LUMMIMI-847933 format. One record per residue (C-alpha): residue number from 1; residue in three letters; x, y, z. Coordinates in Angstrom, 3 decimals. Example, Ala and Ser with C-alpha at 12.3 -4.5 7.8 and 13.67 -1.06 7.14 Angstrom:
% residues 2
(site 1 ALA (12.300 -4.500 7.800))
(site 2 SER (13.670 -1.060 7.140))
END
This chain:
% residues 406
(site 1 UNK (0.000 0.000 0.000))
(site 2 UNK (1.235 3.508 -0.814))
(site 3 UNK (0.898 6.678 1.247))
(site 4 UNK (1.541 10.348 0.450))
(site 5 UNK (4.202 12.210 2.434))
(site 6 UNK (1.981 13.633 5.172))
(site 7 UNK (0.217 10.323 5.813))
(site 8 UNK (3.438 8.317 5.770))
(site 9 UNK (5.121 10.663 8.247))
(site 10 UNK (2.121 10.552 10.581))
(site 11 UNK (1.905 6.754 10.484))
(site 12 UNK (5.626 6.455 11.171))
(site 13 UNK (5.457 9.018 13.976))
(site 14 UNK (8.165 11.231 12.448))
(site 15 UNK (8.046 14.817 11.236))
(site 16 UNK (8.185 15.755 7.545))
(site 17 UNK (11.724 17.112 7.820))
(site 18 UNK (12.974 13.735 9.054))
(site 19 UNK (11.137 11.954 6.263))
(site 20 UNK (12.753 14.287 3.714))
(site 21 UNK (16.222 13.586 5.118))
(site 22 UNK (15.689 9.829 4.982))
(site 23 UNK (14.480 10.150 1.398))
(site 24 UNK (17.426 12.345 0.351))
(site 25 UNK (19.806 9.796 1.877))
(site 26 UNK (18.212 7.085 -0.245))
(site 27 UNK (16.900 5.186 2.752))
(site 28 UNK (13.175 5.376 1.930))
(site 29 UNK (10.933 5.964 -1.049))
(site 30 UNK (11.433 5.513 -4.756))
(site 31 UNK (13.344 8.132 -6.743))
(site 32 UNK (11.002 10.525 -8.523))
(site 33 UNK (7.893 9.412 -6.618))
(site 34 UNK (6.374 11.146 -3.593))
(site 35 UNK (4.727 8.065 -2.094))
(site 36 UNK (5.865 5.607 0.566))
(site 37 UNK (5.184 1.952 1.328))
(site 38 UNK (4.522 0.068 4.565))
(site 39 UNK (8.175 -1.010 4.515))
(site 40 UNK (9.225 2.638 4.225))
(site 41 UNK (7.131 3.451 7.284))
(site 42 UNK (8.838 0.700 9.277))
(site 43 UNK (12.216 1.917 8.078))
(site 44 UNK (11.429 5.465 9.232))
(site 45 UNK (10.493 4.154 12.674))
(site 46 UNK (13.827 2.333 12.930))
(site 47 UNK (15.801 5.350 11.724))
(site 48 UNK (14.055 7.657 14.190))
(site 49 UNK (14.845 5.162 16.948))
(site 50 UNK (18.512 5.158 15.927))
(site 51 UNK (18.684 8.942 15.910))
(site 52 UNK (17.019 9.120 19.320))
(site 53 UNK (19.810 6.836 20.538))
(site 54 UNK (22.445 9.224 19.197))
(site 55 UNK (23.434 7.196 16.127))
(site 56 UNK (24.110 9.412 13.048))
(site 57 UNK (21.732 8.309 10.331))
(site 58 UNK (24.076 9.659 7.629))
(site 59 UNK (26.686 7.099 8.682))
(site 60 UNK (24.063 4.347 8.529))
(site 61 UNK (23.131 5.420 5.000))
(site 62 UNK (26.798 5.378 3.927))
(site 63 UNK (27.385 1.905 5.356))
(site 64 UNK (24.233 0.578 3.675))
(site 65 UNK (25.088 2.174 0.324))
(site 66 UNK (28.603 0.679 0.363))
(site 67 UNK (27.258 -2.785 1.148))
(site 68 UNK (28.732 -2.958 4.634))
(site 69 UNK (25.368 -3.057 6.404))
(site 70 UNK (22.135 -4.781 5.460))
(site 71 UNK (18.775 -3.290 6.383))
(site 72 UNK (16.841 -6.260 5.012))
(site 73 UNK (15.752 -7.291 8.490))
(site 74 UNK (13.443 -4.265 8.693))
(site 75 UNK (11.387 -5.500 5.750))
(site 76 UNK (11.055 -9.087 6.941))
(site 77 UNK (11.018 -8.938 10.736))
(site 78 UNK (9.801 -5.382 11.003))
(site 79 UNK (6.185 -6.129 10.148))
(site 80 UNK (5.906 -8.102 13.370))
(site 81 UNK (7.694 -5.521 15.518))
(site 82 UNK (7.549 -2.024 14.081))
(site 83 UNK (3.840 -1.304 13.758))
(site 84 UNK (2.606 2.036 12.373))
(site 85 UNK (0.433 4.542 14.171))
(site 86 UNK (-3.249 4.516 13.324))
(site 87 UNK (-5.273 7.510 12.162))
(site 88 UNK (-7.226 7.644 15.452))
(site 89 UNK (-6.182 9.476 18.604))
(site 90 UNK (-6.595 8.396 22.200))
(site 91 UNK (-9.243 11.075 22.637))
(site 92 UNK (-11.207 9.910 19.589))
(site 93 UNK (-11.124 6.254 20.649))
(site 94 UNK (-12.219 7.288 24.138))
(site 95 UNK (-15.183 9.220 22.760))
(site 96 UNK (-16.187 6.327 20.482))
(site 97 UNK (-15.795 3.547 23.040))
(site 98 UNK (-16.721 5.333 26.246))
(site 99 UNK (-13.463 4.141 27.830))
(site 100 UNK (-11.747 6.897 29.841))
(site 101 UNK (-8.552 8.241 28.290))
(site 102 UNK (-6.773 7.378 31.556))
(site 103 UNK (-7.609 3.694 31.076))
(site 104 UNK (-6.605 3.747 27.409))
(site 105 UNK (-3.331 5.375 28.411))
(site 106 UNK (-2.433 2.285 30.434))
(site 107 UNK (-2.429 0.314 27.176))
(site 108 UNK (0.529 2.364 25.948))
(site 109 UNK (2.242 2.213 29.320))
(site 110 UNK (1.814 -1.585 29.389))
(site 111 UNK (3.471 -1.731 25.971))
(site 112 UNK (6.491 0.147 27.304))
(site 113 UNK (5.630 3.687 26.235))
(site 114 UNK (5.118 6.896 28.155))
(site 115 UNK (1.787 8.406 29.130))
(site 116 UNK (0.115 9.724 25.959))
(site 117 UNK (-1.880 12.912 25.459))
(site 118 UNK (-5.497 12.741 24.229))
(site 119 UNK (-4.394 14.131 20.842))
(site 120 UNK (-1.694 11.480 20.314))
(site 121 UNK (-2.392 8.788 17.748))
(site 122 UNK (-2.850 5.224 18.948))
(site 123 UNK (-0.613 2.531 17.487))
(site 124 UNK (-2.179 -0.263 15.462))
(site 125 UNK (-1.157 -2.772 18.138))
(site 126 UNK (-2.710 -0.554 20.816))
(site 127 UNK (-5.991 -0.474 18.904))
(site 128 UNK (-5.925 -4.285 18.832))
(site 129 UNK (-6.127 -4.283 22.639))
(site 130 UNK (-9.105 -1.909 22.855))
(site 131 UNK (-11.802 -4.567 22.095))
(site 132 UNK (-10.669 -6.572 25.136))
(site 133 UNK (-10.936 -3.495 27.353))
(site 134 UNK (-14.348 -2.626 25.849))
(site 135 UNK (-15.649 -6.120 26.620))
(site 136 UNK (-14.301 -5.983 30.167))
(site 137 UNK (-16.022 -2.632 30.682))
(site 138 UNK (-19.296 -4.061 29.346))
(site 139 UNK (-19.048 -6.830 31.953))
(site 140 UNK (-18.669 -4.287 34.732))
(site 141 UNK (-14.941 -4.660 35.360))
(site 142 UNK (-13.531 -1.876 37.532))
(site 143 UNK (-11.004 0.439 35.846))
(site 144 UNK (-8.455 -0.447 38.507))
(site 145 UNK (-8.743 -4.174 37.774))
(site 146 UNK (-8.377 -3.581 34.023))
(site 147 UNK (-5.313 -1.415 34.551))
(site 148 UNK (-3.713 -3.966 36.892))
(site 149 UNK (-4.180 -6.753 34.332))
(site 150 UNK (-2.700 -4.659 31.527))
(site 151 UNK (0.340 -3.793 33.617))
(site 152 UNK (0.902 -7.461 34.516))
(site 153 UNK (0.620 -8.423 30.838))
(site 154 UNK (3.090 -5.716 29.907))
(site 155 UNK (5.662 -6.545 32.570))
(site 156 UNK (5.550 -10.300 31.952))
(site 157 UNK (5.812 -9.966 28.177))
(site 158 UNK (8.559 -7.344 28.483))
(site 159 UNK (10.706 -9.881 30.317))
(site 160 UNK (9.982 -12.461 27.607))
(site 161 UNK (10.934 -10.039 24.835))
(site 162 UNK (14.165 -9.048 26.600))
(site 163 UNK (15.056 -12.718 27.061))
(site 164 UNK (14.498 -13.354 23.344))
(site 165 UNK (16.699 -10.402 22.426))
(site 166 UNK (19.427 -11.613 24.768))
(site 167 UNK (19.576 -15.156 23.419))
(site 168 UNK (19.526 -13.820 19.836))
(site 169 UNK (22.607 -11.770 20.723))
(site 170 UNK (24.394 -14.539 22.640))
(site 171 UNK (23.473 -17.508 20.427))
(site 172 UNK (23.511 -15.948 16.938))
(site 173 UNK (25.185 -12.540 16.728))
(site 174 UNK (28.230 -13.144 18.946))
(site 175 UNK (29.078 -16.612 17.496))
(site 176 UNK (28.826 -15.240 13.941))
(site 177 UNK (31.143 -12.335 14.703))
(site 178 UNK (33.534 -14.676 16.520))
(site 179 UNK (33.739 -16.791 13.330))
(site 180 UNK (34.845 -13.709 11.388))
(site 181 UNK (31.514 -12.907 9.761))
(site 182 UNK (30.488 -9.270 9.448))
(site 183 UNK (27.630 -7.200 10.790))
(site 184 UNK (26.250 -7.245 7.241))
(site 185 UNK (26.171 -11.058 7.371))
(site 186 UNK (24.310 -10.829 10.676))
(site 187 UNK (21.788 -8.412 9.202))
(site 188 UNK (21.131 -10.615 6.174))
(site 189 UNK (20.705 -13.738 8.273))
(site 190 UNK (18.381 -11.843 10.598))
(site 191 UNK (16.259 -10.889 7.630))
(site 192 UNK (16.001 -14.513 6.567))
(site 193 UNK (15.373 -16.153 9.908))
(site 194 UNK (13.394 -13.522 11.827))
(site 195 UNK (10.012 -14.221 10.165))
(site 196 UNK (10.336 -17.929 10.993))
(site 197 UNK (11.483 -17.254 14.560))
(site 198 UNK (8.673 -14.739 15.076))
(site 199 UNK (6.032 -17.146 13.827))
(site 200 UNK (7.328 -20.052 15.911))
(site 201 UNK (7.759 -17.836 18.981))
(site 202 UNK (4.185 -16.565 18.665))
(site 203 UNK (2.967 -20.152 18.422))
(site 204 UNK (5.001 -21.251 21.457))
(site 205 UNK (4.023 -18.264 23.591))
(site 206 UNK (0.323 -18.785 22.901))
(site 207 UNK (0.630 -22.497 23.703))
(site 208 UNK (2.355 -21.754 27.014))
(site 209 UNK (-0.141 -19.001 27.814))
(site 210 UNK (-3.116 -21.264 27.137))
(site 211 UNK (-1.644 -23.973 29.336))
(site 212 UNK (-1.141 -21.438 32.133))
(site 213 UNK (-4.739 -20.299 31.590))
(site 214 UNK (-5.844 -23.876 32.040))
(site 215 UNK (-4.046 -24.080 35.371))
(site 216 UNK (-5.406 -20.754 36.618))
(site 217 UNK (-8.928 -21.251 35.302))
(site 218 UNK (-9.043 -24.749 36.779))
(site 219 UNK (-8.672 -23.223 40.240))
(site 220 UNK (-11.695 -20.972 39.622))
(site 221 UNK (-13.725 -23.838 38.185))
(site 222 UNK (-12.927 -26.134 41.097))
(site 223 UNK (-13.608 -23.401 43.664))
(site 224 UNK (-16.882 -22.417 41.985))
(site 225 UNK (-18.235 -25.952 41.836))
(site 226 UNK (-17.044 -26.674 45.380))
(site 227 UNK (-18.899 -23.609 46.694))
(site 228 UNK (-22.052 -24.667 44.865))
(site 229 UNK (-21.887 -28.125 46.428))
(site 230 UNK (-21.228 -26.613 49.853))
(site 231 UNK (-24.257 -24.321 49.595))
(site 232 UNK (-26.373 -27.309 48.608))
(site 233 UNK (-25.073 -29.288 51.587))
(site 234 UNK (-23.566 -31.936 49.334))
(site 235 UNK (-19.956 -31.347 50.319))
(site 236 UNK (-18.289 -30.168 53.523))
(site 237 UNK (-16.539 -26.814 53.316))
(site 238 UNK (-12.927 -27.056 52.142))
(site 239 UNK (-10.746 -25.448 54.779))
(site 240 UNK (-7.470 -25.793 52.904))
(site 241 UNK (-5.058 -23.067 53.903))
(site 242 UNK (-2.374 -21.991 51.428))
(site 243 UNK (1.304 -21.849 52.289))
(site 244 UNK (4.063 -19.444 51.302))
(site 245 UNK (7.646 -20.580 50.939))
(site 246 UNK (10.872 -18.591 50.616))
(site 247 UNK (14.060 -20.265 49.401))
(site 248 UNK (17.373 -18.409 49.449))
(site 249 UNK (20.793 -19.474 48.224))
(site 250 UNK (23.581 -19.182 50.783))
(site 251 UNK (26.621 -17.239 49.589))
(site 252 UNK (25.059 -15.981 46.343))
(site 253 UNK (26.354 -12.428 46.827))
(site 254 UNK (29.859 -13.678 47.601))
(site 255 UNK (29.796 -15.884 44.498))
(site 256 UNK (28.852 -12.879 42.370))
(site 257 UNK (31.739 -10.883 43.806))
(site 258 UNK (34.273 -13.678 43.430))
(site 259 UNK (33.292 -15.242 40.103))
(site 260 UNK (31.365 -12.467 38.364))
(site 261 UNK (27.832 -11.843 37.215))
(site 262 UNK (27.942 -14.472 34.447))
(site 263 UNK (28.728 -17.291 36.890))
(site 264 UNK (25.996 -16.036 39.208))
(site 265 UNK (23.515 -15.942 36.334))
(site 266 UNK (24.412 -19.520 35.347))
(site 267 UNK (23.905 -20.637 38.945))
(site 268 UNK (20.561 -18.839 39.109))
(site 269 UNK (19.433 -20.689 35.980))
(site 270 UNK (20.393 -24.066 37.442))
(site 271 UNK (18.663 -23.270 40.731))
(site 272 UNK (15.543 -22.186 38.863))
(site 273 UNK (15.337 -25.497 37.015))
(site 274 UNK (15.742 -27.560 40.182))
(site 275 UNK (13.305 -25.494 42.230))
(site 276 UNK (10.535 -25.057 39.671))
(site 277 UNK (10.518 -28.736 38.711))
(site 278 UNK (9.932 -29.787 42.324))
(site 279 UNK (7.471 -26.996 43.038))
(site 280 UNK (5.275 -27.893 40.064))
(site 281 UNK (5.372 -31.579 41.013))
(site 282 UNK (3.658 -30.628 44.291))
(site 283 UNK (1.135 -28.165 42.893))
(site 284 UNK (3.191 -25.081 43.734))
(site 285 UNK (4.568 -22.301 41.609))
(site 286 UNK (7.302 -19.717 41.733))
(site 287 UNK (5.684 -16.315 42.202))
(site 288 UNK (8.811 -14.215 41.764))
(site 289 UNK (12.575 -14.579 41.760))
(site 290 UNK (14.465 -12.277 44.083))
(site 291 UNK (18.079 -12.363 42.913))
(site 292 UNK (19.408 -14.902 45.392))
(site 293 UNK (16.116 -16.635 46.075))
(site 294 UNK (12.501 -17.222 45.185))
(site 295 UNK (9.040 -16.834 46.684))
(site 296 UNK (6.707 -19.773 46.056))
(site 297 UNK (3.029 -20.389 46.728))
(site 298 UNK (1.480 -23.796 47.448))
(site 299 UNK (-2.171 -24.818 47.809))
(site 300 UNK (-1.525 -26.440 51.195))
(site 301 UNK (1.274 -26.646 53.808))
(site 302 UNK (1.989 -30.346 53.283))
(site 303 UNK (2.843 -29.817 49.617))
(site 304 UNK (5.026 -26.838 50.505))
(site 305 UNK (7.063 -28.692 53.125))
(site 306 UNK (7.533 -31.858 51.089))
(site 307 UNK (8.592 -29.832 48.056))
(site 308 UNK (10.949 -27.635 50.096))
(site 309 UNK (12.761 -30.613 51.610))
(site 310 UNK (13.217 -32.080 48.130))
(site 311 UNK (14.494 -28.769 46.748))
(site 312 UNK (17.170 -28.401 49.407))
(site 313 UNK (18.259 -32.027 48.999))
(site 314 UNK (18.376 -31.780 45.203))
(site 315 UNK (20.459 -28.614 45.272))
(site 316 UNK (22.897 -30.187 47.728))
(site 317 UNK (23.202 -33.381 45.654))
(site 318 UNK (23.811 -31.302 42.507))
(site 319 UNK (26.805 -29.682 44.192))
(site 320 UNK (25.197 -26.244 44.324))
(site 321 UNK (25.426 -23.808 47.257))
(site 322 UNK (23.183 -24.759 50.158))
(site 323 UNK (19.708 -23.268 50.298))
(site 324 UNK (17.738 -22.270 53.378))
(site 325 UNK (13.945 -22.243 53.403))
(site 326 UNK (11.100 -20.805 55.455))
(site 327 UNK (7.466 -21.969 55.245))
(site 328 UNK (4.374 -20.454 56.829))
(site 329 UNK (0.654 -21.087 56.288))
(site 330 UNK (-2.263 -18.697 56.462))
(site 331 UNK (-4.436 -16.293 54.475))
(site 332 UNK (-2.811 -14.279 51.702))
(site 333 UNK (-3.828 -11.401 49.443))
(site 334 UNK (-3.343 -11.863 45.684))
(site 335 UNK (-2.927 -8.688 43.656))
(site 336 UNK (-1.287 -7.898 40.302))
(site 337 UNK (0.316 -11.327 40.036))
(site 338 UNK (1.865 -11.171 43.504))
(site 339 UNK (1.019 -12.259 47.071))
(site 340 UNK (0.917 -9.992 50.095))
(site 341 UNK (0.092 -10.114 53.788))
(site 342 UNK (1.418 -11.272 57.128))
(site 343 UNK (1.714 -14.882 55.985))
(site 344 UNK (4.155 -13.802 53.287))
(site 345 UNK (6.138 -11.619 55.674))
(site 346 UNK (6.490 -14.335 58.297))
(site 347 UNK (7.578 -16.952 55.745))
(site 348 UNK (10.289 -14.556 54.568))
(site 349 UNK (11.504 -13.916 58.120))
(site 350 UNK (11.620 -17.643 58.862))
(site 351 UNK (13.766 -18.160 55.785))
(site 352 UNK (16.137 -15.427 56.950))
(site 353 UNK (16.522 -17.232 60.293))
(site 354 UNK (17.120 -20.673 58.768))
(site 355 UNK (20.676 -21.943 58.507))
(site 356 UNK (22.245 -23.222 55.256))
(site 357 UNK (20.660 -26.523 54.257))
(site 358 UNK (17.757 -26.081 56.668))
(site 359 UNK (13.988 -26.018 56.115))
(site 360 UNK (12.194 -24.227 58.940))
(site 361 UNK (8.421 -24.100 59.338))
(site 362 UNK (5.990 -22.471 61.728))
(site 363 UNK (3.671 -24.067 64.274))
(site 364 UNK (0.772 -23.303 61.914))
(site 365 UNK (2.366 -25.503 59.274))
(site 366 UNK (3.016 -28.384 61.664))
(site 367 UNK (-0.579 -28.276 62.913))
(site 368 UNK (-1.928 -28.605 59.360))
(site 369 UNK (0.408 -31.232 57.921))
(site 370 UNK (-0.563 -34.899 57.965))
(site 371 UNK (0.234 -37.996 55.943))
(site 372 UNK (3.614 -37.079 54.472))
(site 373 UNK (7.036 -38.631 55.215))
(site 374 UNK (8.403 -35.588 57.045))
(site 375 UNK (9.795 -35.330 60.562))
(site 376 UNK (9.464 -32.057 62.483))
(site 377 UNK (12.016 -31.241 65.178))
(site 378 UNK (11.122 -28.353 67.475))
(site 379 UNK (13.835 -25.743 67.861))
(site 380 UNK (11.860 -23.592 70.307))
(site 381 UNK (10.338 -20.124 70.323))
(site 382 UNK (12.214 -17.632 68.161))
(site 383 UNK (11.943 -13.865 67.937))
(site 384 UNK (11.978 -12.825 64.289))
(site 385 UNK (12.684 -9.342 62.999))
(site 386 UNK (9.464 -7.505 62.187))
(site 387 UNK (7.262 -10.141 63.851))
(site 388 UNK (5.685 -9.144 67.152))
(site 389 UNK (5.461 -12.327 69.208))
(site 390 UNK (8.015 -15.119 69.355))
(site 391 UNK (7.160 -18.030 67.057))
(site 392 UNK (7.746 -21.704 67.725))
(site 393 UNK (9.710 -23.026 64.759))
(site 394 UNK (10.439 -26.571 63.593))
(site 395 UNK (13.129 -28.036 61.362))
(site 396 UNK (11.640 -30.271 58.658))
(site 397 UNK (13.545 -33.293 57.365))
(site 398 UNK (12.905 -36.558 55.577))
(site 399 UNK (11.031 -39.203 57.469))
(site 400 UNK (11.551 -42.938 57.602))
(site 401 UNK (10.291 -43.352 54.050))
(site 402 UNK (12.548 -41.902 51.361))
(site 403 UNK (11.095 -39.032 49.370))
(site 404 UNK (10.988 -39.448 45.620))
(site 405 UNK (13.240 -36.798 44.067))
(site 406 UNK (10.958 -36.160 41.094))
END
């Protein structure tokens, strides 16, 4: 599709002077014609981004003209990444949909942009999110809940995108340059492989997302049906109490100082694999990683303790630094993908008190755990920082029956 100068500049989000410079440098447009294609619009977005980063676009044009730099990747991969602005502003979409501009603004913020003005144009990808927000509004969703969900989407997907960019650099770009290939070779290969990688990544991300939806939705389905049966008197009320677990790696900071960030990152990856595998096997999940540790949530204390003991043992047997763990059970508050409340705070403090290789749990956990091969050894009342009353803590260890390491 072709666009005149004014339309092309607006869709690319650049001013006419910038467009003219790019055209004069031979970077966009066709000689003798005052129209621009979708590829030209993507190119202008990339060039504006480069200039904003302080890279002289004239030097880029020279390198490209002399065959030392390929810009082919913009045409192939760019259609998935560099999306033009629409012809509708935030204010116009707000008036048409009835969605407050403040709520629409969160869409851009979730996508990594700054707060827009009502007269700013919405991006095509931003418009694609509006129908979801409209439907949520029609169902009576509160603005705050919509905004929280958008921010969680944005933060989670930002981390995924940054991880993709990092492994592209470490697994493709750096090895190619180390073999003596040029940046131009990298650019050409990127142009060839990026469409395939983008398509396969989209497919994989959706598959993972749908599986995670199944897990999360299953909880709502089970809880909803259970409540219905309870109200009908056909099932006793389920009094399961969730548990929070904190696992920290002993000596992580020292390792970073002695062996460097790369060694620490490799260790963190190994720890993540060991921990998440054993958490999932017991119905738990890692809520967030905290540099030298992780916060996990489990549906019940028994699962948390059994999993924690296995984690510590597996890390020790793998020759990794010893971990120390704290587990506490009680009500929690879930908000924006995270857990809050006194239960979380106490579990964290217990973990801080635990020694390397030790799993410590509260009295609340011991009172609720039955039927698992775990032995609890009382270590007495302990005063924890930030916790008012002294808590009776127990060390958890394997019982007479060996725990399966899976």
